[in-house]
N, C-alpha and C positions, 0 to 999 in steps of 0.2 A: 504494500500500500504506500502510495506517495503522500507527500505533504501538500495538502490542498488549501492551506491557509494563505490568504493574501497578505502582502506586506502591510497594508493598511490595518488589517486585523491585529497583526503583531504589534504595530505601533500603538494601536488603541489599548491593547492589553498592557503594554509597557507603561503607557501614560497613566492608566488607572492604578497600576501598582505603585508607580512613583508618587502620584498624588496621595494615595493612601498612606504611604510611608511618611510623607511630609505632615499629613494630618495627625498621624499617630505620634510622631516626634513632638509636634507642637502640643498635643494633648498631654503627653507624658511630661514635658517640660513645665507646663502649667500646673500639673498635679504636684510635681516636685516642689515648685515654688509655693504652692498653697500649703503643702505639708510643712515646709520650713517656716512660713509665716504663722501657721497654727501652732507649731511647736514653740516658737519664740514668745507667744502670748501667755504661755503657762507661768 
């Protein structure tokens, strides 16, 4: 069986994964800063 995916589909999949990684990194960074801020309030 051959590979029947178009280059555009591959690019779209890569873009979705890249954007998801950016969103996850930003969310994790925000969570870490929230934890640090909450911990310093004690």
